[in-house]
C-alpha positions, 0 to 999 in steps of 0.5 A, a space after each residue: 461957738 456962735 449961737 446966732 443970737 437965738 438964745 435971746 428968743 428961744 423961749 418965745 420963738 414958737 409962740 403965736 406972737 411971732 406971726 412970720 414964723 407961724 406963716 413959715 410953718 403954714 407954707 412949709 406944710 403946704 409945700 410938703 403936701 404938694 411935693 411930699 417927701 417919701 421917707 424910707 422905713 429905716 436909717 438915721 435922720 439928722 435934723 439940723 437947726 432943730 429948735 424943739 424939733 419938727 421932723 416928726 411934725 413935718 415929715 412923720 419921722 419916728 423919734 427912734 430915728 432922729 438925732 437933733 442938732 442945734 448950735 443954741 443950747 436954749 433951743 435944745 433945752 426947749 420943752 415941750 419938744 419932739 423926742 429923739 434918740 440924741 441931742 447934739 450941741 454943734 454948728 450945722 457946718 461943723 458936725 462932730 460925727 463920722 462920715 456917711 451916717 445918715 439916710 436923711 439930713 433935714 432942716 427947716 428954715 436953714 437961713 442962719 447957716 445956708 451956704 457951701 459950708 453947710 451943703 458940703 457938711 450935709 453931703 459928708 454926713 449922708 450915706 450914698 443915696 441919702 437925701 437932703 430935705 430943707 426949707 429956707 425963706 424965699 429970696 423973693 419975699 426977703 429981698 422985697 421986705 428988706 429992700 435988698 437986691 444983692 443976691 449974694 449978700 448975707 443979712 439979718 432977720 429982726 425979731 421984736 420980742 414980747 418985751 418990745 426988744 429987738 433981736 437980730 439973727 443971721 439970715 442969708 437970703 439965697 435965690 433958688 438958682 444959686 442954691 441949685 448951683 451950690 448943691 451941684 458944686 457940693 456933689 448933689 444930684 437929683 436936685 429939686 427946688 419948689 417955691 411956696 406962697 402963703 396959702 389962701 385962708 391963712 390967718 393971721 397974716 404977718 405984717 412982714 408978708 403983707 409989706 413984702 407983697 405990697 413992695 413987690 406989687 403982687 398978691 401976698 398969696 402969689 409971693 413965694 414965702 419959702 423954698 423947699 429943697 430936695 437933693 440926693 447924694 450920689 450913690 
């Protein structure tokens, strides 16, 4: 089972040293504040690519409803972490759980596995009327940073560790229109996508955000940093 290389950075992934990740956190909170997700009072929630868990922090979901899933054992073992009723070591595109078990499938920064395979799997796992909530790095930001214009090309994200080592992990940048097309193809409806820039007053700001804004020739607080995705499985 491919762990995407995250085992090499798991121990420091949530550290303030990784400014781009922390800027993603700020943008995620801003997006959810502007476009809140109303969480129903019952039903299981699957958090994919969970790391140490963010469903409680970002969506206020109680631990007794959450099942956490990650392909990287080191991420699943991180402490401290959000509590859950179960942790599963599995790929988000091939989950060893029966169909239609969840009211929500949620994931924050799903770029390592975003694509038709994941969206189809999320649709299978959701109950009729269930909701997918996810974020992914904005293609506008990522293409500007990477100097790429190939909208369908898979690429990688680069982490520089505290030891000055370079670790590359999969990170597929998908424009919003293409995301919406894949969700429709997978069977979802009531699809909503929102782009969120880094809010003014954020500090510190990642050099990757500053560089992308310079290359895109826009103010860094106007450049979309993450995309928020909401979609509903047909009843």
